[in-house]
N, C-alpha and C positions, 0 to 999 in steps of 0.2 A: 504493500500500500504506500509506503514511504517512497519507494522507487517511482511509482505511478504519479504521486503528488509532485515529486521533484521535476519530472519531465513535463507534466502538465503545466507547471508554472514556467518552465523554460520555454515551452511552446507559446504560452501567452505573452511572455516578455518579448519574444522575437517575432511575433505575428505582425502581419501587415494590416494596417487599419484604413478603412475607407470612410471618408466623411464628406458630407456635402458642403464643406467649407473650403473656399479657395485659400490655398496656402501660398503666400508670396515667397519668392526665392530671396535668400540673403544677398544683399548688395544690389538689389534691383534698381533701375533708374526711376526717376520721378516723371521724366518726360522723354519722348523719343520722336525723331523726325523720320518718317517712312522714306526709305531709299529704294531706288530701282534694284530689282533682284531680291528684295525682301519677300518673305512668305508670312502668312498668318501664324503658322506654327513657330517659325523662328522668332517673331516678335513676341509671341506669348511666352516662349521659353525664356526670354529675358526677365519676365515678371513672375511667372508661375512655375511651381515644381511640376505641375501637370499641364503642359501646353495644349493638350487636346481639349481642355475645358475653356478655350478662348471664347466660345459663345456666351458663357456666363460672365466672363470678365468684361466683355464689351456689350452685353445685353441691355444695359441701362440706357444706352445712347441710341436713339432711333436711327441715327445715321450709320452707326457701326453695326446695328442689328442686321443690316444688309451689307455684307462684306464687299459687295461689288462697288461700294462707295468709298473704299479705302484705296488711295492712290499715293504714289511717290510724291513727297512734299507735304503730306498731311502731318499735323502736329498732334501727337497722342500724349495725353496728360493723365497720370494716375491720381484718382480721387477716391474718397471713401463715402459711400452712401449707406446710411443705416449700419455703419460698421463694416460693410463689405467693400472690398477693393473693386474699382471700376475704371475703365479707360474711356476718356472723353476725347472725341475727335474735333480738332480745330483745323479745318481745311486751309491750305495755303491759297490766298487770293491775291492776284496781281492787280494793281491799281490801273487797269486799262480795260477797254471793251472786251478783251479776250477772256477776262474772268478767270475762272479756276483752271489751273494747269493740269492736264492729264497726260500720262505717258502714252506713247504709241502702243505699248503692249496692254494698255487697259489696267484694270484693277489688279492688285496683288493676289496671287492664288493661295490656296490652303498650304500646299507643299510645292516644291520645285517639280513641275510636271515633266521636266526633262528626265527625271529619275525613273519615271514609270511609263512615259509615253510609248517606248518601244513595246512594252508588254501589253498595252491596251489593245493592240491589233495583232500581236504575235502569238505567243504561247497560249494554248488552251488545254483544258482537260476534258476529254470526251469519252463516251462509252466505247470500250475497246471493240466490241462487235460492230458497232455503227461505223467506226473508222475503217474497218476491213471491208465494208460494203461500198466505200466511196471510190470514185474513178481512180485508176492507178496509172502512174507514169510508166510508159513502156520503154522509153529511150528518147532520142532526139535526132535531128538532122546531122548534128556534129557526131563524128565517130567517138568522141570523148565520152567517158563514163560520167563526167561531171559537167553540169550545165549552169550557165550564169546568164545575167541580163543580156538581152538582144538575141539569145539563142531560141530556136524553135524546138519544142519538145512534143512528143506524141503521147496522148492520153487515151486510154481505153474507154470508149463510151461516146455516144452521140450528144455532144454538148452544143447548145445554141451559140451561133456566131455572135461575137461581141460580149459574151459573158466574161466578167472579171472573176478570176479565181485566186485562191491562195494555195500554194503547194506546201504540203506539210510532211515532215519526217516523223514517223512513229517513234515515240520516246518511251520513257519509263511507265510501267504499269504500277498502280498504287492499290494497296489493300488496307483495310482497317486492321491494325495490329492486334486488336482484341477479338473481333468476330471473324476476321478473315474475309469479310465481304469486299467485293471489288468496288473501288472508289472511282475508277476511270483510268484512262491512259493519256499521257502527255502527247500533245500534237505540237510540233515545233515548226513554225513558219520559216521556210527556206527562201521562198520567192513569191512574187505576185505575177500574174500573167493574164492575157486576154485571148479568148478563143478566136482564131482567124479563119478556121475552116472546119466545118462539121462533117461527121461521118461516123462509121463504126469505130474508127480511130480518129480522134479530133486533133487538129494542130493548135498549139498554144504558143504565143510569143511571150517570152519572159520579159516583164517590164522592169523589174529590179530584183535584186537578190540580197538576202541577209547571210546566206551561206550557200554552198553548192547544192544543186538538186541532182538526184540520182534516180535510176529506175527503181520502182518499188514504192516510191513516195506516193502520197494520196493527195487528191485535189478536191476542194470544196469552197464554197463562198466565204469570202472574208467577212467578218462580223461588221454589220453596219452601225451597231449601237455601241461599239467599243470605244467609249469616250467618258472620261470622268470629269465632271464639272469642276472648274477651278474654284467654285464657291461652295463645294460640298460641305455640309455641316457635320463635323465629327460628333459621335455620340457613343455612349458606353455599349460595348458588346454584351449581350445577355445570354448567349449560348454557352452551355456548360459541357465539360468533358472534351473540349477541343484540344488538339495537340499540333505541334509543328511536325508536318509530315515529311518535308524534304526542302532542300535548298534549290532554288531555280537553277543555280550554277552547278549543282551537284557537288558542293564542297562540304567539308566536315563541320566547319564553324562559320557562323554568319555574324555580321556586325552591322553598324549603322548604315542605312541606305541599301542594304542587301534585300533581295526579294525571297520570301518564303512561301511555300505551299502549306495550307492547313487542312486538316481532315474533316472539316465541316463546311457545308455550302448552303445553297438556296433552300433545299428541302429541310434543313435543320434550323432555318431562321436567320442565317448570316446575311447581312446586307452591306453594300458598299458604304464606307464612311464609319463603320463600327471600329472601335478601338479596344484592344485587349492588352492586358498585362501578361508578360511572359515570365514563367518561373521554371527553374530546374527542380524536378521532384526531389524532395528531401531524402537524404540517405537513411538507410536503416542500420541502427546500431544494435549489436547483440550484447546483452549482459552475460558475461561468462560466469562459471561456477565460483570464481573468486570475487564475484560482484563488481568486476571492473569492466567498463564499456569497451567493446572491441569494434573499431571502425571497419567499414566495408573492405578496404584494401588490406586489412590485417586478419580478416576472418578465415579460419580454417574450415575444412569440410565438417568438422565436429561442431564448430560454432553455428554453421548454417543449418545443420541437422537439429541442433538444440533450438534454434529459432523456429524451425518448422514444427517441432513437436510441442513447444511451450510458447504460446503467444505472449506471455508476460516477459519473456526473455528478449523480445524484439521490440525496439522503440524507433518509431519514424521521426526523424528530425524535421523542423520546419522547412518549407520550400524556400529556395534561394532565388531572389529577385534577379531577373536578367535584363528586362527592358520593356518596351511597348511596341505594338504593331498596329498599323492602320490598314484595314481591308480596302482594296481598291478595285478588285475584280472578283466576281462570284460565279461559280459554276453550280451544277446540280448538287454534287456531293462534296465539293472541295472549293477552296478560295485561294486568292493570292493576296499577300499583304506586304507592306513596306515597313521594315524595321526602322523606327524613328528615334528610339532611345536605346542605348545599349550600355548597361553597367558592366556586363560580362558577356563573353561570346555566347550566342544562341546556337543550340544544337537540336538535331532531330530528336523528337521525343519530349521536348520541353512542353509544358502545359500552358494553356491560355485561360485566363480568368477575367471576370469583370474588372475594369481598371480600378486600381487602388492607389491611395495616397500613402507614401512612406513618411511616417511622422518621426521615425527615429533613424539615426545613422546617415542623415543627409548632410 
């Protein structure tokens, strides 16, 4: 009982606490002039420990409630309303008939869209059987096995002339690591093309390429709605049990601005704009016969057997905070997210929870 009480208190002391109170970052500025290249996330990160909560920070000002009204040159001032921090917008106005200055690029976006723009029209996760049913690349006019922009390729199937296609390379297949259920197969965009001649075997002119196209790749329409609004409002993700499924680059560790696949999608209630906090699952410590905790890397076969036979001998430590992730593209059973905060490297198997505020250790 003493052992249980000790670890329960330890877990409570090290737990992550979520509160609906905005927490200002130490050393935050009192004013800020918006510059070209700024994002809503970056500006909020100057003031808040949780930059994804910028709508509440700016929500008291009707001008800032519509983020498309935030332009380079605007003067932001931190004020307190009923004890809550708020940013007030003071647009820069020139004393001339031109009035307010607006940048050619328009309002500042939520995040730097250049980080995710390639993925909005490229990689997808689709049903593996459906992918195999799509028209297949047979080869091309060039004797080379690799085809690039301005090459003509042959695709099996009578495709309407003028149709614009994406050419996709079949990638990794994903499964739920608990149930084993199929989550879909990665489809990697290698090129776009347009059908120039129809027939049982259609001719397609490659318009551009992201990588080389080869026989065996599949062709289907490029998504028309693959675009994330620059003014998308971030909000707390509410789906439980989600995990980091893979890195888009197929690397072991991910950091800030890397793209991650997660194992929950549209059918689970995931939506674009949702923000999740990333945790490494807490390690399991085994209490040996000498009543001394044994860490995972030091556990013998006997220690593991003891933990399996006696649940009181195994104690799970608190989850370890990794960072935060913003979902920007959603498929049926999976989604893609941009890692925006990284205290520690993110790895496959890390768990996603509703965003939390860290009140200790900051």
